[in-house]
ZAMARGU-4260 file (C-alpha; in steps of 0.2 Angstrom, whole numbers, plus 5000, padded with zeros to 4 digits):
<rodrens>
0) 4801/5110/5032 | 4803/5092/5037 | 4820/5085/5035 | 4827/5101/5028 | 4845/5103/5030
5) 4852/5118/5039 | 4861/5131/5027 | 4878/5129/5037 | 4878/5113/5046 | 4868/5102/5033
10) 4880/5103/5019 | 4888/5088/5010 | 4905/5084/5004 | 4907/5086/4985 | 4919/5074/4976
15) 4926/5076/4959 | 4935/5061/4951 | 4947/5063/4937 | 4933/5063/4924 | 4926/5079/4931
20) 4942/5089/4932 | 4950/5098/4918 | 4964/5089/4910 | 4971/5105/4902 | 4971/5113/4919
25) 4981/5098/4927 | 4994/5100/4914 | 4995/5119/4919 | 4996/5114/4937 | 4979/5119/4942
30) 4963/5109/4947 | 4947/5116/4939 | 4931/5106/4945 | 4918/5106/4932 | 4902/5116/4935
35) 4911/5127/4948 | 4914/5142/4936 | 4930/5151/4939 | 4936/5141/4954 | 4954/5136/4952
40) 4966/5127/4964 | 4984/5127/4961 | 4993/5111/4963 | 5010/5103/4960 | 5003/5086/4958
45) 5001/5079/4941 | 4993/5062/4946 | 4977/5068/4954 | 4963/5055/4956 | 4950/5066/4966
50) 4947/5083/4972 | 4935/5084/4987 | 4927/5100/4993 | 4922/5098/5012 | 4911/5110/5020
55) 4916/5117/5037 | 4907/5130/5048 | 4911/5146/5039 | 4923/5139/5026 | 4927/5125/5014
60) 4942/5113/5014 | 4949/5106/4997 | 4957/5089/4998 | 4967/5083/4984 | 4969/5064/4982
65) 4984/5059/4971 | 4995/5044/4968 | 5013/5043/4973 | 5026/5030/4971 | 5029/5020/4986
70) 5047/5022/4993 | 5056/5010/5005 | 5059/5019/5022 | 5077/5016/5029 | 5078/5008/5046
75) 5086/5020/5058 | 5098/5013/5072 | 5100/4996/5066 | 5119/4995/5066 | 5120/4979/5077
80) 5125/4963/5069 | 5118/4947/5075
</rodrens>
């Protein structure tokens, strides 16, 4: 067929935003994308913004996007005084 995607190489990334994730699941420490049946991904994150399912050759990678408070890094080796 013209422009038909290959079954392994022609897959697309699937992005679930917070509206498509179970809020009850997040409170229990799991990510449950809607429409994927019994797929459950454990997480320690509570401020999840997105879950991405990225196809690879022979497997899938799940990426979890979340917010984290910004922390100030300490400067190492700055003991000299001007």
